[in-house]
N, C-alpha and C positions, 0 to 999 in steps of 0.2 A: 500615447495613452491619454484619454480624456481626463480633465481635471474634475473629478467627481466631487471634490469639496466645493468647487465653484458651482457645479450643478445643484448640489444640496442647498447652498446659500440662496441661489436664484429661485428655488422652489419653497422657500420659507422654512428651511430646516437648519438653523444656525448651530445647534448642538451637534447634529450629525456632521455638519461641515467641519466643526472644530475637531472632532475625533478623526475624521478622514484626513485632515491636514497633517496629522501626526501618525498616520498609519500607512505602512508599506503594503499596498495591495498587489496581488498577482496580476500579470498581464491578462487582459480579457481573452476569453476563448474566441475562436473564429466565428464570424457571423454565419447563421444558417440562411437558407433560401428565403424564409419568410421575412428576414430582416433586410434583405438586399433588393427585393423586387420593387419596381416603381410604385409609388403611392397611387392608388385608384382615385377616380374622381366621381364615379356614379355610385349611388347609395348601395345597391345590391353588392357590388364588388367591394365597396368599403366595409360592409358588414362582414364579408368573408375575410378580409385582411385584419379586421379587428380581433378575430379569433386568436391570431398570433401576437398582434401588436397592442391589444387593449384599446382603451378609449383615447387614442391619440387625437389631438385636435384636428390635424389635417384629414383624418378619416371621419371623425364624427360630424364635422361641419356639413358635408354633403348629406349625411343621414338626417341631420336636423332640418336642412332645407327641404328634404323630401317629406318630412313630417310637419312642415310649417303650418299647414291649415288643419292640423289634427291635434287639438290642445291636450287631450289625454296622453297620447303617445309622446308628444313633444315634451310635456312637463315631466313625465316619468324618465324619459331618456336624459333630460337635462339634469335631473337629480342623480342619475347614474354617473354622469360626467363629473359633477361636483364631488361625489363621494368616492369615485374610483380613480381619480387622477389628481395630480398636484399641478395646478395651473402655473404657468411660468411667466417670465417677463413679458410685459405687453398684453397680458390677458385679463387685466383687472376689469375693463369694460365688459368683456365677454362674460366674466363671472357674474356681474350684475345682471346681465341679460338672462343667463342660465337660472339665476335665483328667481327672477320675475316669472319665467316660464314654469318653474317648478311650483310656484305658489298656487297655480291653478289646481294642482292635485294634492295640496297639502293635507286634505282630509284623510288620505290613505298612506301618507308617508311615515316612516319610522323616525327614530331619533337620528340626529346628524351623524353621518358616517356609515350608517347601516344601509343595506341595499336590498330591500324587499318591500312589499306592501302589507299593511295591516288593515284589514277590513273590519271596522267597528261602527263608527257613526254613520258611514255611508257605504252601501253595497256597491259592488263594481258596476252593475247595470245602472244604478241611480246616478253614479258619477258620470258615466258615459252619456246618459240621457241629458243630464244637467248641462254638460259642456258642448254637446253636438246636436241636440234635437232641433234647434232653430235652423241649423244649416241644412239638415236632411229632410225636414218635414214636407217639403214640396218637390223633392227629387223624384225623378222617374225610376221605375224598377230597373231599367237598363243602366241608368247612372249608378244606382246602388250596387248592382252586380259588378259593374266595372270597378267601383271603389273596393269591393270585397276582394277582388283579385290582387289589390294592393295591401290586403290584410288590414283594412280600415275598420276599427272597432265601432265607430259611429255608424257606418253603413250597415255593419252586421246587426247592431242593436235596432236600427230602424227596420230592417227586414224582419227581425223577430217581432217588433211591435206591430207590424202590419200582418203578421201571420203568414209570411212568405218564406220563412226559413226552413220549415220542416222538410219540404221536398228536396232541399239542397244540402241538408245537414250531413248526409253520408260522405260528401266530398269536401264541403266547406269546413266542417269542424276539424277533421284530421289535418287539413292544410293549415289552418290557424294554429293548431297544436304544434305541428312541425316548425312553423315559423317562430313560435314562442321559444321552443328549444334552441333554435338557431340564434335568437336574440341572447339567450343565456350564454351560449358559447362565444358570442361576440362581446361578452363582458357588460351586458345590459341586464343584470338580474332583476332590478326593480321593475323594469318594463316587462320582462319575461314573466315574472311572478304575477303581475296584474293580468296579463293575457290568460295565463293558466288558471288563475282564480276565477276570472270571468267565465271561462269555458266550463269549469267544474261547478261553480255555484249558480250561474245563471242559465246555462244550457244543459246542466246535468250530465256533463261528459266525464264519466268516471275514468276514462282512459287518460285524462289530464291529471288525475290525482297523483300518480307515481312521479311524473316529472315535476309537478308542483312541489312535492315533498323533497325531491332531490335538490331543487334550487334552494328551498328554504333551509335545508340542512347544511348545504355547502356554504351559505352566506351567514349562518348563525341566526336565522329567523325562527327560532324555536317557539316564540310566543304566537306566531302566526300559523303554526301547523294545524291541520285538521285534527279533530278529536279522535281518540282511540276507537270510539264507536263508528265514526265515519270510515276509518281505515279497515275495520274488520269486514265490512261489506257483507258479501254472501257467505263468508267463512271458508272459502276455498284455500288451496295451498298458496296461490299467488297473493291473496289478501293477507293470509297469516304471515307470509314472508315479508310483505311490506310493513305490517304492524310491528313485527319483531325488529326489522331494520330501523324503522323510525324510532322505536323505543330505545334501542341501544345507542344510536347516534345522538339522539336528543339528551340522553342521560350523560353521555360523554361531554357534550357541549355545556351542560349545566353542572358538570363535576358532581353528578349525583348517581354514581354507579354502584354504590354500596349494596343497595337492595338486589340488584341483578347479580352481583358477585356472590352474595350470600345464598341466593337461590341456586346458583351454579355450583357452589361448594356443597350444598345440601342434596343436590340431585344424585340419585343412585345410578343414573344413566350417564356414563362418561364415554366419549368417543375414543376408541382405541385407534389412533391414527396410524400406528405401526402396522396394523393388520387390516385396515379399512381399504375398500376399493375407492380410491380417490376420484376416479372418473365418475363413478356413480354418486359419490358424496357431493361433488361439485354441482350436480344438477338438482340437488335437493336444498331448497331454501337458500339460494345463493346470496341474496342481499344480506340476510341475517347472518349468514356464516362469515361474510366479509367484514361486516361491522364487528362481529365477535372477534375476528382475527385482529382488527385494529385495537380493540379494547384490551386483549391479552398483551399486545405489544405496549400499549400505553401504561398498563398497570404492572408491567414487569413479570407477568405470569408466563408459564410455559407457552412458547409460540405455537400457533397453528402452523403446520408444515408449509414452507414456502412453495413447495410443489402444488399443494392444494390451492393456495391463493392464486397462483398463475393459471391454474385450470379454471377456477371460478371466473376470473376476468376474461379468459379466452372464450369461455362457454357463452358469454353474453352475446357475442357476435356483433356487437355495436360499440362504438367508442363510449367509454364510461369514465368520466372524469374522476369520480371518487375511487373507482376500482383501480385505475392506473396509479393513482396517488398512493393507495394502500400497498399496492404491489411494489412500488419503488421503496417505500419505507420498510417493508418486509425484506426486500433484497438487501437494504443497508444493514438491517439487524442480522440478517443471515450471512453477512460478510461476503456477499456476492458482488463481483465486479459488474454484474449485469445492471447495477443501479445507474451507471452512466448512460447506457443505452435507453433505459426506462425514463430517465429524466429528459433526455433529448427527445424521446417520442412524445412525452407529455407536453413539453414546451412547444414543440412543433405542432401538435394537434389541438392544444387547449390554451396555449399562452401561459402566463405566469400565475402562480398560486402561492400565497404566503405559506400555507401549510405544507406544500410540497418541499420547498427549500428548507424550512425549519425542521420538518420531521426527518428528512434524509440526513441532515447534519446531526440532529439529536440522536438518532437511533444507530448511527454508524459507530463502530469501535474506534477508539482514539487513534489507533495505529493504521487505520484504513488508508491504503496507498492512493485511493482515488478521491480523497477529500479535497485535495488541492484542485483537481479537475472540476469538482462541483463549485468551488469558490470562483474559479476562473469563469465559469458559465454565468454565475450570478453577477459578477462584475460586468460581463458583456451585456447582460440584460439592463443594468442600470445605465450603462454607457449609451446603448441604442434606444432605450425607452425610459428616459428620465421623468416622464409624466406618471409612470405606473406606481400607484400606492403600494401594491403588494411587493414589488421588488425592493423599494426603499425600506419597507417594514422588515423584509427578510434580511437585507443587508444590515440594518440596525441591530437585529437580533444576533447576527453573527459577530458584529463588532463588539458588542457587550452582552454576551449570552447570560450573564448572571444579574443583569440590571435591565429593567424595562424602560428606563427613562428615554432612550432613543426611539424605541418603538412607540412609546407614548407621544413623543413629539410628532412623529409621522401621523399617527391617528388623530391627534388634536388639530393638526393642520387641515386634514380632510373634514373634520367636524366643523371647524371654523368656516370653511368654504360653503358648508351646507346651512349656514344660518340664514333663514329666510326672513 
């Protein structure tokens, strides 16, 4: 078994190391396929492996090399590495390089440790122009189109400046949007949120609004969310669902749910889950319903039926990080042994998430027979992925659940790395 206390010490976590040195941990669970496959060397393959493994240095270095002549993307990805990983022995010089690269995009960066962009003093298009216009102003259209296939924001902005983007937008914009979502799944949320903000704000791509909100909500970027007026849009059911979803999740993130709960208690319309058609219910306002389900769990209110939660997640038809996390937490609260399979599915498909580990542990009954299996899986994650901030934070929370000093140490380390 790996010496996790030594791992913690080498990553700048002396207090975590001290607690670990006096703690008997369970043997780690067996490694899954994503932890055993050979490390990729080309950027696209590295991005795919980062979904499972996070911003591991062996994977992100080829990605940074691919982005080397693209200062916007390079700076934002560098920030994600500083905020999303704990750099280890021998990486001090690399940390300095990452900081220097991140300085180029400082105008849109949040406070240290956070991973999203805040568009205030400089609009995304203006930042792209400022850092890339000189490179592309003399480029041929063919060269720009070739760069766009590599999802180069500078080339895309130059096409827009020349008035050449409109005929290509039906194919190009969805491709950039899909790439941005992939970046988020690869644990590069700052870079992903910039792409999506650029598409939404500069290219008027409303289809980027929902994934942008998803990224910002997942990483706690509440202050960067679009306004309620923007969310309402045309006022259709999908817009109303997104508005409700963002409202509930942002209220939970800000610990400001009292007004929503008071409205809920005062409403004469209550859902009778015992007699409702759950299949039909799952198709109506699914995002808002799932956020409502998490809120009820968080507030200790009567739970939304676990069967409805599973139907909502299944009905989306696409991998949904938040949906699967809530489903796992609901399974834990419902005393369902399915939680083990759900955690395995989540980690295999999305990698690690602090909230997943903490919520499953928090919401499970104290006598749950599968809690040891959850802990064994978390020990495995720290053993194989000692760079990952989220697994160290989750382990710290489990080691001292009533005291935040260990979690604070992990967060402060990431914040220190982000000092530009």
